N, C-alpha and C positions, 0 to 999 in steps of 0.2 A: 285637637278638635276645636272648632269654632261654634259659638252658640247659634249663629245664624244658620248653621247646618240643621239644627233641630227646632229652632224657634222661628215661626213665621209671623208676619205682621198681623194676621188675623187671630193670633193666639195671645193677644195682649188685652188684659182687662184693666182699664185705667183707674177704676175706683170700685172697690168691693163695697157692697151695701151691708154686709154682715158685721155683727159686733162680737160674736163668739167664735172660738176655734172650730167647733163642729159645724156651725152655720157657714163659716168661711170655706171650710173644706167642701161642704155640699154645694155652695155657690160656684166655686172653681170647677168642681167635677161636672156640674150641670153645663157650664160654659164649654168645657172640653168636649163633653158628650155631644152637645149640639154642633160644635164646629167640626168634629171628627167622626160623627156617626157611631159613637160608642154608647154603651149603657152607663148612665150616671151612677146607678146603684152599685155596679161592679167596681167603678173607680172609687167611689166613696168607701166601700168595704176595704179595698186595697190600701187606701191611704190611712184610714182609721186603724187598721190592723198594724200598720207600720208605726203610727203614733203611739200605740199601746206599748211598743217596745222601748220607746223613749222619744221625747219631743224632737221634731226636726227644726225647732226654733234654735238657730245657731248663734243668736245674739246680734248686737249692733243693729237691731231693727229688721233682721233678715230671718226668713224661714224657708226651708227647701223641702216641702212635703214630697215624698217620692215612694215608689214601689214598683213591683213587677206585676204586669197585668196579662193574663192569658188572652191569646188571640191577637196581640199586637205583632206587626211585622217590622216595626221600626220605633225608635224613641219618639215620644210625644212630649212637648214642653209647653208650658204656659207661664206667662209672667202676669202677676196681678199686684195691685197696690191698695193700701188702706191708709188714707191720710190720718185719721184719728188713731190708727193702730189697733191691734187685736192681741189679747193675751194668748200667746201661743205656747205658754210655759217654756219660754226660751231659757237658755242656760244662764243668762245675765238678769233674768226676771224683769226684763223690759218688754214693752209691747213690740210686736212685729208689724212693720209697715210694708216691706217688700217681700214678695212671695214668688219663688220659682217652683212650679210643680213639674216633676219629671216622672214620666211613666215609661217603663222599659218592658220589652218582651222578656219572657221567662228565661230565655237562653242568651242574654246579652250582658253578662256580668262585667266584662271589660269595658264595653262602650258606656254602660250605665255609670260605672265608677269614674271614667274619664269626664263624662258630662258633669257629674257632681263636683269633681275637682275643679273643672273650668269655671263653673258657676261660683263656687266658693272663692276661688282666686280673684275673679273680677269684682266680687262684692266686698272684698277686703278694703277697697278704695273708698274712703270717706267722700271724696269729691264725686265719684261715680254714684254712690248711694244718694247724695244730696241732689244731684241732677235728676235722678229718677224720681225722687220725692217731689220735686217741684214741677215736673212735667205734667201737663194736664190732659193730653190726648194720647190715644193709642199710637198714632203716627209719630208723635214726638218721642214717646217712650221707646218705640222700636228703633227710631233713628239714633237715640242715645246709646242703646244696647249695641246696635250695629257698629257705630263709630268706635265704641270702647273695645268691642270684640276685634275689630280690625287693627286697632292701635296696640293691643297687648298680645 
């Protein structure tokens, strides 16, 4: 699976304005809802329920909030960035700067897991993370993701 199959250029948020985990989740969910015609409250509830099970902050400045959402017919992905970073209770206790939100239909366990694995694999690269951190526009971020996705 390639990320560009589930992430489109209009689903890149180049700078989060939020400073807390809950506010960041709400901001990302509102953006997704607006772009995809979904209900922000439903997405927020899904992601916060998943966070209660354990943080999706995987360390090295990365968080992958994810969950299954009723009514979806395909995976929905969002990339967002926070320059100052947000305390996402990551496993390494460091702030998260790079966020991939993944929403899956209830019946898509295999595809959901493949997408999570792909995102995790790409974000293991320090060079890739650094390029994303320094990119300033949605277009440049999407181009970096697309190029890395094609390369790996």
